[in-house]
C-alpha positions in Angstrom: 0.0 0.0 0.0 1.3 3.5 -0.8 2.1 6.1 1.8 -0.9 8.2 2.9 -0.2 11.7 3.8 -2.1 13.3 6.6 -1.9 16.6 8.5 -1.8 16.2 12.3 -5.4 17.3 12.5 -6.4 14.7 9.8 -4.6 11.9 11.7 -6.3 12.9 14.9 -9.7 12.9 13.3 -9.1 9.4 11.9 -8.0 8.2 15.4 -11.1 9.7 16.9 -13.4 8.0 14.3 -11.6 4.7 15.0 -12.1 5.0 18.7 -15.8 5.8 18.3 -16.3 2.9 15.9 -14.6 0.5 18.4 -16.0 1.7 21.6 -19.5 3.0 20.7 -20.6 1.7 17.3 -19.3 -1.8 17.4 -20.8 -2.7 20.9 -24.1 -1.1 19.9 -24.3 -3.2 16.8 -23.5 -6.4 18.7 -26.3 -5.6 21.1 -28.7 -5.0 18.2 -27.8 -8.3 16.7 -28.3 -10.1 20.0 -31.7 -8.4 20.4 -32.7 -9.2 16.9 -31.8 -12.9 17.4 -34.2 -13.1 20.3 -37.0 -12.4 17.9 -36.7 -15.8 16.4 -36.5 -16.9 12.8 -33.3 -15.2 11.4 -34.2 -15.9 7.7 -37.0 -13.4 7.7 -35.8 -11.1 10.4 -35.2 -7.7 8.8 -33.8 -6.2 12.1 -31.2 -9.0 12.2 -30.1 -8.5 8.5 -30.0 -4.7 8.9 -27.8 -5.1 12.0 -25.5 -7.6 10.3 -25.1 -5.2 7.3 -24.3 -2.4 9.7 -21.8 -4.6 11.4 -20.2 -5.4 8.1 -19.9 -1.7 7.2 -18.5 -0.9 10.7 -15.9 -3.7 10.5 -14.9 -2.6 7.0 -14.4 1.0 8.1 -12.4 -0.1 11.1 -10.0 -2.1 8.9 -9.8 0.8 6.4 -8.9 3.3 9.0 -6.4 1.0 10.7 -4.7 0.4 7.3 -4.6 4.1 6.5 -3.1 5.0 9.9 -0.5 2.2 9.7 0.6 3.5 6.3 0.2 7.2 7.1 2.9 9.8 7.1 1.8 12.5 9.4 3.0 16.0 8.5 3.3 18.8 11.0 2.4 21.7 8.7 4.0 24.4 11.0 7.4 22.5 11.0 7.2 21.7 7.3 6.4 25.4 6.6 9.7 26.4 8.3 11.5 24.5 5.6 9.2 25.4 2.7 11.0 28.6 1.7 7.7 30.4 1.0 6.5 27.7 -1.4 3.1 25.9 -1.4 3.5 22.5 0.1 1.3 19.8 1.6 -0.7 21.3 4.4 -0.3 24.9 3.4 -3.3 27.2 3.3 -3.3 29.3 0.2 -5.2 32.5 -0.6 -5.9 33.0 -4.3 -7.6 35.4 -6.6 -9.1 34.3 -9.9 -7.4 36.1 -12.8 -10.7 36.0 -14.7 -13.3 36.9 -12.1 -11.3 38.6 -9.3 -13.0 36.2 -6.9 -11.1 35.3 -3.8 -10.6 31.7 -2.6 -8.8 30.1 0.3 -7.8 26.4 0.3 -5.7 24.1 2.5 -4.0 21.3 0.7 -4.6 18.0 2.6 -4.6 14.2 2.2 -7.4 12.5 0.3 -9.1 11.4 3.5 -9.2 14.9 4.9 -10.4 16.7 1.7 -13.7 18.5 2.1 -14.5 21.3 -0.3 -17.2 22.7 2.0 -14.4 23.4 4.5 -12.0 24.6 1.8 -9.7 21.6 2.1 -8.6 20.1 -1.2 -6.8 16.8 -1.9 -3.1 16.8 -2.7 -3.9 14.6 -5.6 -6.4 17.0 -7.1 -5.4 18.9 -10.3 -6.0 22.1 -8.5 -3.6 21.3 -5.7 -1.0 19.9 -8.1 -1.1 23.3 -10.0 -0.4 25.1 -6.7 2.4 22.9 -5.2 5.8 24.6 -5.5 4.5 28.0 -6.3 5.2 31.2 -4.3 3.3 34.3 -3.4 2.7 36.4 -6.5 3.0 33.3 -8.9 0.2 32.4 -11.2 -1.2 28.9 -11.1 -3.0 27.6 -14.2 -5.5 24.8 -13.6 -7.2 22.8 -16.4 -10.9 22.9 -15.7 -13.8 21.5 -17.7 -14.5 25.0 -18.9 -10.9 25.6 -20.0 -7.7 26.8 -18.3 -8.3 28.9 -15.2 -5.6 31.2 -13.8 -5.2 32.1 -10.1 -2.7 34.4 -8.5 -1.3 33.2 -5.2 -1.8 36.1 -2.7 -0.7 34.5 0.5 0.6 31.2 1.8 0.2 30.2 5.5 1.4 27.1 7.3 -1.0 26.6 10.2 
């Protein structure tokens, strides 16, 4: 399995989810299965089948998170920023202005598991993030979008 890059916050969120799955979700599902078994015939017991499906999903997610954490390289963004020499790197927060519309954007470049566009966190593997990596303040990043090439000026880079 390839290395998975996570910010400190992203790794902590995965650990918290894993803890919740193991200490709250899993025991609740086991109890639901036991209760459904008490209702008799398992072949036609919808509660039992739903609980087993939920258990399968939970166990799969636990294995997925454990695998990711075991292969994760956690990056301390503040420390990495000290060595970045003002360049956009993994974990950096970047303020941009669209060259076409003058619209302002702020994105943090994070690992795939942390990406959430609603929270302005984009995946390191996205074309947008790849266009930003290595650039400095004042540079222009060109991103191939479905509507054509989009240009963005990098206004500020923060390592937080």
